[in-house]
Residue, then its C-alpha position, 0 to 999 in steps of 0.5 A: m468524500l475526502y481522504y482520511s489523513n489529508a482531506a484530499p478529494v477522492s474521485g472515481a469511487t462507486f456509490e451504490l444504493s440498494s433498496p429491497v423491493q419484494g425481496i429483490a435488491s435494486v441498486e443504483q450507482t453513481q460515482s464521485d467527481l474530481a471534488g469527491q462529491y457524488a449525487f443520486s437523483g429520482l430515488s424512491v423513499g424507504t429503507q436503503n443501504l448506501w456504500p462506496q467501492k473503489s479500485g486502483d489509484f494507488a498513486a504513490g500511496i504505498s511504500t516500505l514506510d507503511a510496513v515500518y508503521v505496522l512493525e512499530s505498532l506491533s512493537g508498541t513504539r507507534t500508536l495508530n488510529t482507527a483509519q490507520t489500523l484499517a489501512c494496515d490490516v492488509t491481510g483483512n483478518g481484523a488484526l495487525s501481525v508481521l504478515d501485514a508488513v510482509m505483504i506490503l513489502q511483497y506488494k512494493a517488490g512486485l510479488m502481489t498486485s492486490f491485498p487479501a483484504a482488497q480481494k475480500c472486499a472487492s475494493d482496493w479502498a475502504f470507507l468510514p461513514i461519518p455519523q450523522p445526527s439523524p434518527s433515520m440514519q444508521v452507520i455501519p463501520p467497515g471490518m471483517v465479520a467471520g472472514t467476510c468483508q462488511p463495507g462501510t455502510v449508511v442505512f437510511d430507515p427510511l430514506a426521506s425524499q431529499c438527504n444531503g451531506v452523507d459522507f465517507s472518509a476514504v482509506l487506501f488499503g496499505d497506506c498506514t502513513g496516510n500520504w496518498q495524493p490524487s494521481l495526475g491527469n494520466g494516472a501517473a504518481n505525483s512526482a512531488q510526492i515521490a520526492r517527499s517520501l525519499s530521505p534527503g542525502s540518501g541513496a545506495r551503491l553496490g561494493r566490490a563483488q566477492r566471487h566463489g567459482r560461478h557464485l557472485r555475492v555483491p554488497l549494497y551500501v545504503r547512504a542515509d544522513s540520519g539512518f533509515q527504516g525503509l528501503d526500495v531498491e532496483v538492481a539491473y544486470d545482464p541476464a545472458v550471463l547472470r542469474a539472480l538468486g536473491a537478497r538478504g540483509a547485512g549488519a543491522a539489517r539482518h533483522g529487518l524484513i525483506a521481500t525480493n522479486t527475481k521473477v523478471p530476468g535482468r531485474m532484481i527488486i528488493s524492499l526492506a522495512s525495520a521497526a528500528r532505525l538502521p545505520a547507513g553502510e552495508t545493508l544487503l548482500l545480493d546473490f548471482t550465479a554467472t555462466n562462467a567465472r570470468v563475468a564482470a560484476s560491472s554488469i550489475h548496477v542500481t537503477h533506483a533506490g528510495v530510502e525512508 
């Protein structure tokens, strides 16, 4: 089994084979190996259904650029194929909307840990069965039917004593761009993949703070040689003297989608996506309250910035 966009092998997927026996479904399970291959042995013949599931292993497969793809699709500037549309539908309602882009940004900002589509399917991944030239095999594509998840399934009617080459194409919910790669040995994201997701000549810095009593507003400037459509930024501050209120777009970014996470004291995470390319310059306004009017803005600094 390979990934839908780049033919990377997908390991750790659980394959279930169910066979109705006297009205009670018996289930056999196996997992795909590092090469994406799987096998069952000692199975009885008859009508059986086969489908895979997989949890986790996001690596660096989900980024703000995925939210950009959703917005571009809705605006008509990008055409998505079947697998991309399935990946983008993180709400699991069978249609793309701005809410899908919002949820991808919320995931990137740490405001959610799984998508509604994944919760409905009990799987962070969807699988597209690859049709086989066999009259005894039927493929059922994944989808949402009356609010219920239909996993991608191969139906054997009947299952012969031996059947080879039954394959699926794997899709990670949220990865509209298709840039997922297998994780390294300890599950850490591939650093080369992360480097590719960041635009060259890009970055972010804070500008001079504007103070109004105990209210502090700090502009954030983005450096991007050819403009940008996605931004992930993390800002650290001293929680003993400051409390983060949130962030909003500035300039052309006022029309972008923004998700802000201020749940952890001392850290603010912001994700932004725009269907249109944004110019470099002032992009965000970060708001804080201070315990006193003399708090220095130097206690706030950017710890991470990803520009796409």
